[in-house]
C-alpha positions in Angstrom: -6.8 4.4 -17.2 -3.8 2.8 -15.4 -0.2 4.0 -15.4 3.1 2.1 -15.0 6.7 3.2 -14.6 9.5 1.1 -16.0 13.1 1.0 -17.3 13.1 0.9 -21.1 15.4 -1.1 -23.3 17.9 1.8 -23.3 18.1 1.9 -19.5 16.0 5.0 -19.3 13.0 5.6 -17.1 9.6 5.8 -18.9 5.9 5.9 -18.2 3.1 4.1 -20.1 -0.7 4.1 -20.0 -2.3 0.6 -19.7 -5.6 -0.3 -21.2 -6.3 -4.0 -20.9 -3.0 -5.7 -22.0 -1.9 -2.8 -24.2 0.7 -0.4 -22.7 1.6 2.8 -24.6 4.5 5.0 -23.8 3.7 8.5 -22.7 5.7 10.9 -24.8 8.5 12.7 -22.9 7.4 11.4 -19.4 10.2 10.0 -17.3 8.2 9.5 -14.1 4.7 9.7 -12.8 6.0 12.2 -10.2 7.3 14.6 -12.9 4.0 14.1 -14.9 2.0 15.0 -11.8 4.0 18.0 -10.8 3.9 19.3 -14.4 0.1 18.9 -14.4 -0.2 20.8 -11.1 1.9 23.7 -12.5 -0.3 23.9 -15.6 -3.5 23.6 -13.6 -4.7 20.5 -15.4 -5.6 16.9 -14.5 -3.3 14.0 -14.8 -5.4 12.6 -17.7 -5.3 16.0 -19.4 -1.5 16.1 -19.1 -1.2 12.7 -20.8 -3.5 13.8 -23.6 -1.4 16.9 -24.1 1.8 14.9 -24.3 0.3 12.1 -26.3 1.4 8.4 -26.4 3.8 6.7 -28.7 4.7 3.0 -29.3 3.4 0.1 -27.4 5.4 -2.0 -24.9 4.9 -5.5 -23.5 3.9 -5.0 -19.9 4.3 -8.7 -19.1 7.8 -8.8 -20.6 8.8 -5.8 -18.5 7.5 -7.5 -15.4 9.3 -10.8 -16.3 12.5 -9.0 -16.9 12.4 -7.1 -13.6 12.2 -3.7 -15.2 9.0 -2.5 -13.7 9.1 0.2 -11.0 6.6 1.1 -8.3 3.9 3.2 -10.0 5.1 6.4 -8.2 8.3 7.3 -6.4 10.0 10.5 -5.4 13.4 11.9 -6.5 14.3 12.0 -2.8 12.9 8.8 -1.2 12.8 10.5 2.2 9.9 12.6 0.8 7.7 9.7 0.1 5.6 8.7 3.2 4.2 5.2 3.6 1.4 5.1 6.2 -1.8 3.2 6.8 -5.0 2.6 8.8 -6.3 -0.5 10.4 -9.6 -1.9 11.6 -11.3 -0.2 8.7 -12.9 -3.3 7.0 -16.1 -5.0 8.1 -14.3 -8.3 8.6 -11.1 -7.0 10.0 -11.7 -7.1 13.8 -12.0 -10.8 14.4 -8.4 -11.7 13.7 -6.9 -8.7 15.4 -9.1 -9.3 18.4 -8.0 -12.9 18.7 -4.4 -11.8 18.5 -4.8 -9.4 21.4 -7.3 -11.1 23.7 -5.0 -13.6 25.3 -2.6 -10.9 26.5 -5.1 -8.2 27.4 -7.3 -9.8 30.0 -10.3 -8.8 28.0 -11.9 -12.2 28.5 -12.4 -11.2 32.1 -12.8 -7.4 31.7 -14.8 -7.0 28.6 -13.9 -5.7 25.1 -10.4 -5.4 23.9 -9.1 -2.0 22.7 -9.2 -3.6 19.2 -12.9 -4.2 19.4 -13.6 -0.8 21.0 -11.8 0.8 18.1 -13.6 -1.3 15.6 -17.0 -0.4 17.1 -16.1 3.3 17.0 -15.5 2.9 13.3 -18.8 1.1 12.8 -20.7 3.9 14.6 -18.8 6.9 13.3 -16.6 6.0 10.4 -19.0 7.0 7.7 -20.2 10.5 8.6 -22.6 12.6 6.6 -21.1 14.8 3.9 -19.5 17.9 5.4 -19.0 16.4 8.9 -16.0 14.7 10.5 -16.1 11.1 11.5 -14.3 9.2 14.2 -10.5 8.9 13.6 -9.2 5.4 12.8 -6.2 3.5 14.0 -3.2 4.9 12.2 0.4 3.7 11.7 3.7 4.9 10.1 5.3 2.3 7.9 8.3 4.0 6.4 9.4 6.2 3.6 10.5 5.6 0.0 13.5 3.5 1.1 11.0 0.9 2.5 9.3 0.4 -0.9 10.2 -2.6 -3.0 9.4 -2.7 -6.7 6.9 -5.2 -8.1 8.5 -8.5 -8.7 11.5 -7.8 -6.4 12.1 -9.6 -3.1 10.6 -8.2 0.1 13.3 -8.4 2.8 12.4 -9.7 6.2 14.8 -8.6 8.9 16.8 -11.2 10.8 15.1 -10.1 14.1 11.6 -10.5 12.7 9.3 -13.2 14.2 7.0 -13.4 11.2 6.9 -12.4 7.5 3.2 -12.0 6.6 1.4 -10.4 3.7 -1.5 -7.9 4.0 -3.5 -7.4 0.7 -4.7 -3.8 0.7 -5.6 -0.9 -1.5 -3.4 2.2 -1.2 -4.3 5.8 -2.0 -1.6 7.7 -3.9 -1.2 11.4 -3.3 1.0 14.4 -4.1 0.9 17.6 -2.1 0.4 20.7 -4.2 2.2 24.1 -3.8 -0.7 25.3 -1.6 -0.1 22.5 0.9 -3.2 20.5 -0.2 -3.2 16.8 -0.9 -4.1 15.8 -4.5 -5.1 12.2 -5.1 -3.8 10.6 -8.2 -5.5 7.3 -7.8 -5.2 3.9 -6.1 -3.0 0.8 -6.3 -2.9 -2.7 -5.0 -0.5 -3.0 -2.0 1.2 -5.6 0.2 1.4 -4.0 3.6 4.0 -6.6 4.8 4.0 -7.0 8.6 5.2 -9.0 11.5 2.0 -10.4 13.1 3.8 -12.5 15.7 5.5 -9.5 17.1 2.2 -7.6 17.2 0.6 -10.6 19.0 3.1 -10.3 21.9 1.4 -7.1 22.9 -0.7 -4.7 20.8 1.7 -1.9 21.9 4.2 -3.6 19.6 2.0 -2.7 16.6 4.3 0.2 15.7 7.3 -2.2 15.7 5.5 -4.8 13.6 4.7 -2.3 10.9 8.3 -1.1 10.3 8.9 -3.4 7.4 9.4 -3.2 3.7 6.3 -3.1 1.5 5.3 -3.1 -2.2 2.5 -1.5 -4.2 1.4 -1.5 -7.8 2.3 -2.7 -10.4 -0.2 -0.2 -11.8 -1.7 3.1 -10.7 -5.4 3.2 -11.3 -6.2 6.8 -12.1 -9.6 7.8 -10.8 -12.0 7.0 -8.0 -12.0 3.8 -6.0 -14.6 1.2 -7.0 -17.2 0.8 -4.2 -16.8 -3.0 -4.3 -13.4 -4.7 -4.7 -13.0 -8.4 -4.6 -9.5 -9.8 -5.3 -7.4 -12.8 -4.5 -4.5 -13.1 -2.1 -2.2 -16.1 -2.6 1.1 -17.6 -1.3 3.1 -19.7 -3.7 5.7 -22.2 -2.5 7.9 -24.3 -4.8 5.6 -23.4 -7.8 2.4 -24.5 -6.1 -0.3 -22.5 -4.3 0.2 -22.9 -0.6 -2.7 -20.7 0.5 -5.4 -18.7 -1.3 -8.2 -16.5 -0.1 -10.4 -13.7 -1.5 -10.0 -10.2 -0.1 -12.7 -7.5 -0.1 -12.2 -3.7 -0.1 -14.0 -0.6 -1.3 -16.4 1.4 0.8 -19.1 -1.2 0.5 -16.9 -3.5 2.6 -15.5 -0.9 4.9 -16.5 0.7 8.2 -14.9 4.1 7.2 -15.3 6.2 4.1 -12.1 6.9 2.1 -12.8 10.6 2.7 -12.8 10.1 6.5 -9.5 8.1 6.4 -8.0 10.8 4.2 -9.0 13.6 6.5 -7.6 12.0 9.6 -4.2 11.5 7.8 -3.9 14.9 6.1 -5.2 16.9 9.0 -1.6 17.0 10.3 0.6 19.8 9.0 3.5 17.4 8.7 1.7 15.5 5.9 0.9 18.6 3.8 4.4 19.7 2.7 4.4 20.8 -0.9 6.0 18.2 -3.2 5.8 15.3 -0.9 4.3 12.0 -2.0 2.0 9.9 0.2 1.1 6.2 -0.2 -1.6 5.6 2.4 -2.9 2.0 2.9 -6.5 1.5 3.8 -6.4 -1.9 5.7 -7.5 -5.4 5.1 -9.6 -8.2 6.6 -7.6 -11.1 5.0 -4.4 -12.6 6.5 -2.8 -15.9 5.9 -1.5 -15.6 9.4 -5.0 -16.0 10.7 -5.1 -19.5 9.0 -1.9 -20.6 10.7 0.4 -20.0 7.7 4.0 -19.3 8.5 5.9 -18.1 5.5 9.5 -18.9 4.6 12.2 -17.5 2.4 11.4 -18.0 -1.3 7.6 -18.0 -0.8 5.9 -15.6 -3.3 3.1 -13.3 -2.4 0.5 -12.6 -5.1 -2.3 -10.1 -4.9 -4.6 -9.5 -7.8 -7.8 -7.7 -8.7 -8.8 -7.3 -12.3 -9.8 -3.6 -11.8 -6.2 -2.8 -10.9 -4.5 -4.5 -13.9 -1.5 -6.8 -13.4 -1.1 -8.8 -10.2 1.4 -7.7 -7.5 4.0 -10.4 -6.9 6.9 -10.4 -4.6 9.0 -13.2 -3.1 10.1 -13.2 0.6 13.8 -12.8 1.3 15.4 -13.4 4.7 18.0 -10.8 5.6 21.2 -11.5 7.5 21.6 -10.0 11.0 23.1 -6.5 10.9 25.3 -5.3 13.7 24.4 -1.8 14.9 26.9 0.2 16.9 26.0 3.5 18.4 29.0 5.8 18.4 29.3 9.3 19.8 30.1 12.6 18.3 30.9 14.8 21.3 
């Protein structure tokens, strides 16, 4: 079962289940967050909550998308309480591009492995521990909060100071923290972990800067476990034509870490277990148009699709104007 959030024809928020191309409105549900918190309070699953509420009439998901009424598949009433984070070097093909980006400035050609390759090897050797044991921790980054999330179909802004505007097709885990401070996974969604790869290439210590960009995920929330093998397509459209296209792989069959290991190393921090918070945690990728020499421009459209996740995630690039920042005093 997949879920979407949208604005209905009356301008009100609504939730619908999606099976194939058929979307049915969940009775009385105004948001996935409210649906999930209600399920937690009643001690039932998300699926059970939907069964209890029932579904009503059908809606045209594609029309909702085309009309710009689709929302991200989860949000928070206070966007500051939605965390967007991620892990890198988690996929079996992910090291080569990152290593090439970092080798020239690291001196690794003379001294041995880059830190990138060392981290990747650590994942290969210890990222899939036996059940009940803790594996090696992955690379981790903070991306932003709910204010950094762009709805499906809406423009992803690239700051005036950015050196690059590049897509990263990923899978994101979607979580809510229960009243006991424990993470509860709702499911997974397609994600575009939009980044600045040129800034990262200057020096790998700029990785944190390169990740502080907007992002998008959805359009649908896949409720349930992550398929072991995921094979989708990542595309860039320019002037109505495909500029670049490549398959992307995910799922544990194609990863050097288990989902459980990545989840543990995120949620082991008390900060990320505050009741009521929402977490969108991205699991990495091995496919980048940047690696093929693509430089995007304003108006290009990113498209990420994988049939197991429903509708494709599409967002155009929008160049922002420079913003003057003045630091004042209050003393």
